[in-house]
N, C-alpha and C positions, 0 to 999 in steps of 0.2 A: 504494500500500500504506500502511496506517495503522500508526503506531507510537506507543507510550506511552513517554515519557521520564520517568523517576522520579528525583527528587532527594531525598536524605535529609538531615535536619537533625540538629544536635547542639546542644542548648540551651546547654550549658556553653561550647562554642566560639563560638556566636553572641553570647552575653552578654559575651564577651571582646573583641568587635569594637567599636571606638569608634563612637559615634552618627553622626558625620559620614561614616564609611566605610559604615555601614549605609545611610544615605541615598543614597550614591553607588551602592551595590549595587541599591537599589530603582529608582533612575533608569536604571541599565543594563538591568535586567529590563524596565522599561517600554519602553525603546527597542527591545530585542530583540523584545518582543511586538508592537509596532507594525510593525516591519519584516517579521516573519513572518506576521502577519495580512494585511498588504498583499499579500504574495506568494501568499496563498491556501494556504500550507502549514500554518499553525497553525490548528487547529480549536478549540482551547480550552486555557487555562492555569489551573490551579487550585492555590491554596495552602490547606493545611489547618491547623487549630488544633493546638496541642501536645497531647501525650498526656494531660495533666491535664484537658482538656476533652472527651476521648473516652469513649464508652460502648460496652460490649459487650452484645449482645443474643443470648440463647440461648432456645430453646424448651424449657420444662420442664413436663411433663404437659399439653401443649397450650397453655400460657400463656407469654407472653414474660417472661423474667427479665432485668432490666437491671442491670448492675453498672458501676462505674467501671473504666476500663482504657484501653488495654491495660497490662498489667504488663510493662514492658520489661526485658529482661535485658541490653540494650546501651544505650549512650548515643545511638545513632542511631535516628531514627524517620522515617516518611514525612512529608516536609515539603510537597512539592508535586509535581504531575505535569502533563505537557503531552501533548496529543493532536495528532499531526501527520499529514498525508497527503502523501506524497512519492512520487516515481517509483522510488526505489531505496533499498536499505539503506545504500548509500554516502552518499546525501543525508541520511538520518536521522542517520547518524554525524557528518556535517559540522555539522548543526544542533545536535546534542547538544554537540559540541565548542565551539560558539559561545555556549552558555549562559554568562552571567556567573559562575555558580557553578563552572564547570568548572576554574577555576584553583585552587579550594580542595578540591573533592571530586569523585568520579566521578559520572556519571549512568548509570543503567541504561537500556538501549534494548530495549524489548520489542515484537516484532511482534504486531499484533492479528490474531487468526485468525478470530474470529467476531464478528458484530455483529447485534443484534436490530433488527428493523424497528420504526420508531416507530408505524406504523399497526397492525400486528398483534402485535408483540412476538415474532414468529417469528424463529428463527435465519436469518440471511441468508447463512450460509456464510463463506467466506474473505473478509475485508475488502478 
């Protein structure tokens, strides 16, 4: 079963962390990624830019309307996400707890219910 592990960031909190500690966190994530890629459980790990670099796209009168955004009402934002493929929910929870960020903030664990086929784009049903 596939799961998405979602980590939220807080720019103010991150900026309060000493640069040496930030480097230790990056190294810990690199080690975590290597370990779980090697086990075959980690399918991908993706960090995203902060909200200032994000754009919102809406369709207006059939044309794309692009604006800066999102306009966050909280300090937290989507910072990164992992896609894992494991045998059980329990294993997904164990991996989420092993993330280096778990000591500072929670990780959301979302089951993946549908996946599109690369060949056809068609819904492949439960992942």
